[in-house]
C-alpha positions in Angstrom: -132.5 64.8 1.6 -130.2 62.1 3.3 -131.8 59.5 1.3 -131.1 61.0 -2.1 -128.4 59.8 -4.3 -125.1 62.1 -4.3 -125.9 63.8 -7.7 -129.5 64.6 -6.8 -128.5 65.7 -3.4 -125.9 68.2 -4.9 -128.6 69.6 -7.2 -131.0 70.0 -4.5 -128.4 71.9 -2.4 -127.7 74.1 -5.5 -131.6 74.8 -5.5 -131.4 75.8 -1.9 -128.4 78.0 -2.7 -130.4 79.9 -5.3 -133.5 80.2 -3.0 -131.6 81.5 -0.2 -129.8 84.1 -2.4 -133.2 85.4 -3.8 -134.6 85.5 -0.2 -132.0 88.0 1.1 -131.6 90.7 -1.7 -130.6 93.4 0.8 -127.6 91.8 2.3 -125.2 91.2 -0.6 -122.0 90.5 1.4 -123.5 87.9 3.7 -125.3 86.5 0.7 -122.0 86.0 -1.1 -120.5 84.4 1.9 -123.5 82.0 2.3 -123.5 81.2 -1.4 -119.8 80.3 -1.4 -120.1 78.2 1.8 -123.1 76.2 0.3 -121.3 75.9 -3.0 -118.4 74.4 -1.3 -120.7 71.9 0.4 -122.2 71.0 -2.9 -118.7 70.3 -4.2 -117.9 68.1 -1.2 -121.0 66.1 -1.9 -119.7 65.4 -5.4 -116.2 64.1 -4.2 -115.7 60.4 -4.0 -116.2 59.3 -0.5 -113.2 58.3 1.7 -113.2 55.3 3.9 -114.9 56.9 6.9 -117.6 58.5 4.8 -118.2 55.1 3.0 -119.3 53.5 6.2 -122.2 55.8 6.4 -123.1 55.7 2.6 -126.7 55.2 2.3 -126.4 53.8 -1.2 -124.1 50.9 -0.2 -124.9 47.8 -2.3 -126.1 44.9 -0.2 -123.4 42.2 -0.6 -125.3 39.1 0.5 -127.4 38.9 -2.8 -124.4 39.2 -5.0 -122.7 36.3 -3.2 -125.8 34.2 -3.2 -126.2 34.7 -7.1 -122.6 33.4 -7.6 -122.2 29.8 -8.6 -119.5 27.6 -7.2 -116.1 28.2 -8.9 -117.3 31.7 -10.1 -115.4 34.9 -9.5 -117.4 37.9 -8.0 -115.7 41.0 -9.0 -116.6 44.0 -6.9 -116.2 47.6 -8.3 -113.4 49.3 -6.8 -115.4 52.7 -6.8 -118.5 51.3 -4.9 -119.3 50.6 -1.3 -120.9 47.3 -0.3 -122.8 46.5 2.8 -122.2 43.5 5.0 -122.8 41.4 6.9 -122.5 38.5 4.4 -121.8 34.7 4.7 -120.0 33.0 1.9 -121.4 29.3 1.7 -120.0 28.2 -1.6 -116.4 28.0 -2.9 -116.2 31.2 -4.9 -113.6 34.0 -5.5 -114.4 37.5 -4.4 -112.0 40.1 -5.7 -112.1 43.7 -6.8 -111.0 45.7 -9.9 -109.7 48.3 -7.6 -110.3 48.3 -3.8 -113.9 47.9 -3.1 -115.1 48.9 0.3 -117.3 46.5 2.5 -118.8 48.1 5.4 -120.4 46.6 8.5 -122.5 48.2 11.3 -124.1 45.0 12.7 -122.9 42.8 15.6 -122.0 40.0 13.1 -118.7 39.6 11.2 -118.6 41.6 7.9 -117.7 38.4 6.2 -118.1 34.8 7.3 -116.4 32.1 5.4 -118.5 28.9 5.8 -117.3 26.7 2.9 -114.0 25.4 1.8 -111.8 26.7 -1.1 -112.9 30.3 -0.9 -110.8 33.2 -2.2 -111.1 36.7 -0.9 -108.7 39.2 -2.6 -108.0 42.9 -2.8 -111.0 44.4 -0.7 -111.1 46.8 2.2 -113.3 46.0 5.2 -114.5 49.0 7.4 -116.0 47.2 10.5 -117.9 49.1 13.1 -118.2 46.6 15.8 -116.6 47.5 19.2 -116.6 44.2 20.9 -113.0 42.8 20.9 -114.1 39.3 20.9 -115.9 39.7 17.5 -114.1 39.7 14.2 -114.4 41.5 11.0 -113.8 38.3 9.2 -114.7 34.9 10.6 -113.2 31.7 8.9 -115.0 28.5 9.8 -113.8 26.3 6.9 -110.7 24.9 5.3 -108.3 25.6 2.5 -109.2 29.2 2.0 -107.0 32.1 0.7 -107.3 35.6 2.1 -104.8 38.0 0.5 -104.3 41.8 -0.1 -107.0 42.8 2.4 -107.1 46.0 4.3 -109.2 45.8 7.6 -109.8 48.5 10.1 -111.8 47.3 13.0 -112.9 48.4 16.4 -113.3 44.7 17.3 -111.0 41.9 16.0 -109.5 41.4 12.6 -109.5 37.8 11.2 -110.5 34.8 13.5 -110.1 31.3 12.5 -112.3 28.7 14.4 -111.6 25.0 13.7 -110.4 26.2 10.3 -107.3 24.3 8.8 -105.0 24.8 6.0 -105.9 28.4 5.2 -103.6 31.1 3.8 -103.6 34.7 5.1 -101.2 36.9 3.0 -100.1 40.3 2.4 -102.8 42.1 4.3 -103.0 45.0 6.7 -105.0 44.9 9.9 -105.3 48.0 12.0 -107.2 48.5 15.2 -109.4 51.4 16.0 -107.8 54.7 17.1 -104.2 54.2 16.2 -103.6 57.7 17.0 -104.1 56.9 20.7 -101.1 54.8 21.9 -102.6 54.8 25.5 -105.8 53.1 24.5 -106.3 50.0 26.9 -105.3 46.7 25.4 -108.7 45.3 26.8 -110.5 47.5 24.2 -108.6 46.1 21.3 -109.2 42.8 19.6 -106.5 40.4 18.1 -105.3 41.1 14.7 -105.2 37.4 13.6 -106.7 34.9 16.1 -106.5 31.1 15.7 -108.3 28.6 18.0 -108.3 24.8 17.3 -107.0 25.5 13.7 -104.1 23.5 12.3 -101.6 24.1 9.6 -102.4 27.6 8.7 -100.0 29.9 7.0 -99.8 33.7 7.9 -97.3 35.5 5.8 -96.4 39.0 4.8 -99.0 40.8 6.9 -98.8 44.2 8.8 -100.6 44.4 12.0 -101.0 47.6 14.0 -102.5 48.8 17.2 -104.3 45.6 18.4 -104.5 43.4 21.3 -102.2 40.5 20.1 -100.9 40.8 16.5 -101.0 37.1 15.8 -102.6 34.8 18.5 -102.6 31.0 18.2 -104.2 28.7 20.7 -104.3 25.0 20.4 -103.4 25.4 16.8 -100.6 23.1 15.8 -98.1 23.6 13.1 -99.0 27.3 12.6 -96.6 29.0 10.2 -96.2 32.7 10.8 -93.6 34.1 8.4 -92.4 37.7 7.4 -95.1 39.7 9.2 -94.7 43.0 11.1 -96.5 43.6 14.3 -96.4 47.0 16.2 -97.9 48.8 19.0 -99.7 46.0 20.5 -99.5 43.9 23.6 -97.8 40.7 22.3 -96.7 41.0 18.7 -96.9 37.1 18.2 -98.5 34.9 20.9 -98.3 31.1 20.8 -100.1 28.9 23.4 -100.5 25.1 23.5 -99.7 25.0 19.8 -97.0 22.3 19.1 -94.7 22.3 16.1 -95.4 26.0 15.3 -93.1 28.1 13.5 -92.3 31.9 13.9 -89.8 32.9 11.3 -88.4 36.3 9.8 -91.0 38.5 11.5 -90.6 41.9 13.1 -92.0 43.1 16.4 -91.5 46.6 17.4 -93.0 48.8 20.2 -95.0 46.1 21.7 -95.1 45.1 25.4 -93.5 41.7 24.3 -92.3 40.9 20.7 -92.8 37.2 20.7 -94.5 35.2 23.6 -94.3 31.4 23.2 -96.0 29.5 26.1 -96.7 25.8 26.9 -95.3 24.8 23.5 -93.1 21.8 22.3 -91.2 21.5 19.1 -91.5 25.2 18.0 -89.2 27.0 15.8 -88.4 30.8 16.5 -85.9 31.7 13.9 -84.7 34.8 12.0 -87.0 37.3 13.8 -86.2 40.8 14.8 -87.6 42.2 18.1 -86.8 45.9 18.9 -87.8 48.5 21.3 -90.1 46.6 23.7 -89.5 48.9 26.6 -92.5 50.8 27.7 -93.8 48.2 30.2 -92.1 46.7 33.3 -93.0 43.3 31.8 -91.5 44.0 28.3 -89.4 41.4 26.6 -88.1 40.8 23.2 -88.7 37.0 23.3 -90.5 35.3 26.2 -90.3 31.5 26.6 -92.5 30.0 29.3 -92.9 26.2 29.6 -91.3 25.7 26.2 -89.6 22.4 25.6 -87.4 20.9 22.8 -87.7 23.9 20.5 -85.2 25.9 18.4 -84.6 29.6 19.0 -81.9 30.5 16.7 -80.7 33.5 14.5 -83.0 36.1 16.1 -82.0 39.8 16.5 -83.1 41.0 19.9 -82.3 44.8 20.2 -83.1 47.5 22.6 -85.7 45.8 24.8 -86.1 45.8 28.5 -85.3 42.1 28.7 -83.9 40.7 25.5 -84.5 36.9 26.0 -86.6 35.7 28.9 -86.6 31.9 29.7 -88.7 30.4 32.5 -89.7 26.7 33.2 -88.3 25.7 29.9 -86.1 22.6 29.1 -84.0 21.0 26.5 -84.1 24.0 24.0 -81.5 25.0 21.5 -80.7 28.8 21.7 -78.0 29.5 19.0 -76.7 32.3 16.9 -79.0 35.0 18.5 -77.8 38.5 18.5 -78.8 40.1 21.9 -77.7 43.8 22.1 -78.5 47.1 23.7 -81.1 45.6 26.1 -81.4 46.5 29.7 -81.0 42.8 30.7 -79.8 40.6 27.9 -81.1 37.3 29.2 -83.0 36.0 32.1 -83.2 32.5 32.9 -85.5 31.1 35.7 -86.1 27.5 36.7 -85.0 26.3 33.4 -82.8 23.2 32.9 -81.0 21.4 30.1 -81.0 24.2 27.7 -78.0 24.8 25.2 -76.9 28.3 24.4 -74.1 28.6 21.8 -72.7 30.9 19.2 -74.7 33.9 20.4 -73.7 37.6 20.8 -74.2 39.6 24.0 -73.1 43.2 23.5 -73.8 46.8 24.9 -76.5 45.4 27.4 -76.7 47.3 30.6 -76.5 43.7 32.4 -75.7 40.9 30.2 -77.5 38.0 31.9 -79.3 36.8 35.1 -80.3 33.4 36.2 -81.8 31.5 39.2 -82.7 28.0 40.1 -81.5 26.7 36.7 -79.1 23.8 36.4 -77.5 21.6 33.7 -77.6 24.2 31.1 -74.7 24.2 28.5 -73.2 27.6 27.6 -70.3 27.6 25.2 -68.8 29.6 22.4 -70.7 32.9 23.0 -69.3 36.3 22.9 -69.7 38.7 26.0 -68.5 42.2 25.2 -67.8 42.9 29.0 -65.5 40.0 29.4 -61.8 40.2 29.9 -60.7 37.0 28.3 -57.5 35.1 28.4 -56.4 32.9 25.4 -53.2 31.2 26.2 -53.3 28.7 23.3 -54.7 31.0 20.6 -57.7 29.0 19.6 -60.0 32.1 19.8 -61.7 30.9 23.0 -60.9 32.1 26.4 -59.2 29.7 28.8 -61.4 31.5 31.6 -65.1 30.8 32.0 -67.8 33.6 32.1 -69.9 33.2 35.1 -73.4 34.8 35.7 -73.9 35.8 39.2 -77.7 35.5 40.3 -77.2 37.9 43.3 -79.0 40.8 41.9 -81.9 38.8 40.6 -82.4 37.0 44.0 -82.2 40.4 45.8 -85.0 42.1 43.7 -87.2 39.0 43.6 -87.9 39.5 47.3 -87.7 43.4 47.4 -88.5 44.9 44.0 -87.6 48.3 45.3 -83.9 47.3 45.3 -84.0 47.7 41.5 -83.1 51.3 42.0 -79.6 50.1 43.2 -79.0 48.4 39.8 -75.4 48.9 38.7 -74.6 50.8 41.8 -70.9 50.7 42.9 -71.8 48.9 46.2 -73.6 45.9 44.5 -70.4 44.0 43.4 -69.2 44.4 47.0 -72.3 42.9 48.4 -72.3 40.2 45.8 -68.8 39.2 47.0 -69.8 39.2 50.6 -72.8 37.0 50.0 -71.2 34.7 47.3 -72.7 31.3 47.9 -72.4 28.0 46.1 -71.7 28.6 42.4 -72.2 25.0 41.2 -75.5 25.9 39.6 -74.5 29.2 38.2 -74.8 29.8 34.4 -71.3 29.6 33.2 -69.9 29.8 29.6 -67.1 27.4 29.6 -65.3 28.8 26.5 -66.4 32.4 25.6 -65.3 33.7 22.2 -62.7 36.4 21.9 -64.3 37.8 18.7 -68.0 38.2 18.1 -69.5 35.4 16.0 -71.9 37.8 14.2 -71.4 41.0 12.4 -73.1 43.8 14.3 -72.7 47.5 14.5 -72.7 47.2 18.4 -69.6 45.0 18.3 -67.7 46.5 15.6 -66.1 49.3 17.7 -65.3 46.7 20.5 -63.8 44.3 18.1 -61.6 47.0 16.3 -60.7 48.4 19.8 -59.4 45.0 20.8 -57.4 44.7 17.7 -55.7 48.0 18.1 -54.9 47.5 21.9 -51.5 46.1 21.3 -50.3 48.9 18.8 -51.7 51.4 21.2 -49.7 50.0 24.2 -46.5 50.0 21.9 -47.1 53.6 21.0 -47.5 54.6 24.6 -44.2 52.8 25.5 -42.3 54.5 22.7 -43.6 57.9 23.9 -42.6 57.3 27.3 -39.1 56.2 26.2 -38.7 59.4 24.2 -39.8 61.5 27.1 -37.5 59.7 29.4 -34.4 60.0 27.1 -34.9 63.5 25.9 -36.7 65.0 28.9 -35.9 63.4 32.3 -32.2 62.4 31.4 -31.2 65.9 30.0 -32.6 67.6 33.1 
């Protein structure tokens, strides 16, 4: 009966109901219960299948013959109420779209769709991929100038992989790893959402990626443009390696181990992103820069992470206008030289910054909400510099267990005792008295500073009244 179409299967079930009722005439109560149960099953068989039921649908239409029958430049429209069976290879420049949201299922060990020709358009379909190997994708792109948009992919393996594929567009799609209800699923069992290898000038924009290994991973893929995406519940939200001239702009990363990881890159732009709540791992950071050079990291909002901005072995970068608030450690800089940090806001961090073995970095015009500034000439900048003491970072590098003493009252005393050469300390030469950016975290502090003088005057007036009318009369 499994091989029958849904309607015939329902009729056959109804016949079985009648047979069963006739076979048990002396048990009316049990007969009624059984009839009702089987009737419900009949009705369930008549309901349109959901995504998971579609995967096992025996009447799925093979997709490959439909693709092979399409001529170059033709549009193949899949019916939104039908299920199609992959895998399929597209070897001509055609458009595949749906008049609703057609479902393509795949139970093989090959990609559900492989794009092997230039100029293919895939639009508005759902892919239910049953592979379990994280190294294998639901969609494999091996050609140039293709457009993938409004796709919905759920895969136990990878999502969309590009291999030596240039100038492609991946737009407004959703990629979800298997078992999103299990946040503790090991990252090793998850594939990457969008994975690029040796692929240049691709644009990835407006996508949502959930519960994967890395949301967007680009290796040896120069000039990759990643804009306006959301990546959550993954290892790295966005991961660039050996990819010069790449751009990461206006994206969101939340609840990952690390929001944005940029490694061994030159000339990158990391701008206007928001990275929040990367806290669940001892290595969690909002933005991680490792071996990054001559890049622009500007206008990012880094909030509520274990480490907001982590910079290691990176040189000659511009870090400007970033908002670094409510992190456990605002910024860590290790073995990094010649960087310029300007116009950024550090507020409500448990520890504003830490730095070791870093020299010739220029810090000026940043706002530090824990700094008692002095502005004698009224130019809005402190005449005293803000110094970043590396004592605690050095202490915990050798013995990590000393982290339990973080912010303990004895640490400032120890830091003064072991205060060494300060020539290579990070030092903001002219800290701002007012925050350069509008932020809820700094609003109270700024307003408090503005009301400090009136408060003092009120206190003096109250003491004067008490003295004149209380003490003198007694």
